[in-house]
C-alpha positions, 0 to 999 in steps of 0.5 A: 156850432160845435157838435154835442159831445156824447156821454162817456161810458165806464170804461172810457171814464177810467181811460180818461182818468187814466190819461189825465190823472196821472202824475203827468205835467201838461204844457200851455203850448199843448192846451192852446193847440188842443183848444184850437183844434176843436174850436174853443179860439177864446179859450185858447187865447185866454190859456195864454195869458192865464195857464202856466208853462206847466200844470197838473190836471187839477189846474186844467179841470179848473180852467175847463170849468171856468171857460165852460169846457166839460170833461166829455169835450176834453175826451173827445179832444183826447180821441177816447173811443168806446 
């Protein structure tokens, strides 16, 4: 069982937004690696089939919602700290 993610404070939320909401493009390989590292192996397999090679934050967020992966879980995966 995965540990329960903690809630983000305002500073962490801003930091995460800067990291995720920028004009960055994400890659499918990056997403699969992150998902496997945090224990979402089924979601990682789904990402291989469902996600384009490059995608933006909105697509990442939609994928997370479909697979029950919260913003807090993503924040923990990115190593956002207080």
